[in-house]
C-alpha positions in Angstrom: 90.2 79.4 79.4 92.9 82.3 79.6 92.2 86.0 79.8 92.6 86.9 76.4 91.9 83.6 74.8 88.6 85.0 73.2 90.4 87.9 71.5 93.3 85.8 69.9 90.6 83.8 68.3 88.1 86.1 66.9 89.0 89.7 68.2 91.9 92.0 68.4 94.8 89.3 68.4 97.6 92.2 69.9 95.6 92.7 72.5 95.2 88.7 73.1 98.8 88.5 72.9 99.3 90.8 75.5 96.8 89.7 77.8 98.0 85.8 78.0 101.6 86.6 77.8 100.3 89.0 81.6 98.1 86.2 82.3 101.5 83.9 82.2 103.6 86.1 84.1 101.0 86.4 86.9 101.5 82.7 87.3 105.5 82.6 87.5 105.2 85.0 90.2 103.0 82.9 92.1 104.9 80.2 91.3 108.2 82.1 92.8 106.2 83.0 96.3 105.3 79.2 96.7 109.1 78.3 96.1 110.1 81.3 98.2 107.6 79.8 100.9 109.3 76.3 100.7 112.5 77.9 100.8 111.8 80.5 103.6 108.8 81.7 104.7 109.6 84.7 106.7 110.9 86.8 103.6 106.9 86.7 102.7 106.4 87.8 106.3 108.6 90.4 106.0 107.1 91.2 102.7 103.6 91.1 103.7 104.3 93.7 107.0 105.9 96.3 104.9 103.7 99.2 103.9 105.5 99.7 100.2 104.9 96.1 99.1 101.2 96.5 100.5 100.7 99.5 98.5 102.5 97.8 95.4 100.1 94.9 95.6 97.2 97.3 95.8 98.0 99.1 93.0 99.1 95.8 91.1 95.7 94.1 91.7 93.5 96.9 91.0 94.9 97.5 87.4 94.6 93.6 87.0 90.9 93.5 88.3 90.5 96.8 85.7 91.8 94.5 83.2 89.9 91.5 83.8 86.8 93.6 83.7 88.0 95.1 80.1 88.9 92.0 79.2 85.2 90.5 79.6 83.3 93.3 78.2 85.2 92.9 75.1 84.5 89.5 75.1 80.7 90.5 75.4 81.4 92.5 72.3 83.0 89.7 70.3 80.4 87.4 71.5 77.1 89.9 70.4 78.9 90.8 67.3 77.0 88.3 65.1 73.6 89.9 66.3 74.7 93.3 64.5 74.9 93.1 60.9 70.7 91.7 61.2 69.5 94.7 63.3 66.4 92.5 64.3 65.7 92.8 60.6 64.4 89.4 60.9 61.2 87.2 62.4 63.6 85.7 65.2 64.1 87.5 68.6 66.7 89.4 68.7 69.8 87.9 70.9 71.2 91.5 71.7 68.0 93.0 73.5 66.1 90.3 73.4 62.6 92.6 71.8 60.7 90.9 69.3 61.0 93.2 65.7 57.6 94.5 65.0 55.9 94.3 61.4 57.9 96.3 58.8 55.8 97.9 56.0 58.9 97.6 53.7 62.2 96.5 54.1 63.9 99.4 54.4 61.8 100.7 57.0 63.1 97.7 59.4 63.1 98.4 63.3 66.5 98.8 64.9 66.9 97.6 68.3 
């Protein structure tokens, strides 16, 4: 599973395409770094020791981590969306809040989670 695959299937497809493209770009960058390592690893040592490269790496990894968190939350919203229309009106336990609904006098006053 790639980040963005749930969005491609059931959510915002534009966001899913962007995130899957970004994931592929990250994998391509890792492969390029591995190739540079086998060609001349002193280049990577020079980059790793340079303060500007370290700052760039911190910023990029922080943005990717926040993006991954946003995609995780968005995936949870997509998964849990199936419970929302029913809003605990039935006799089953709501998978969103895990509370059993109270018995209602009429269907118009059904409890909501």
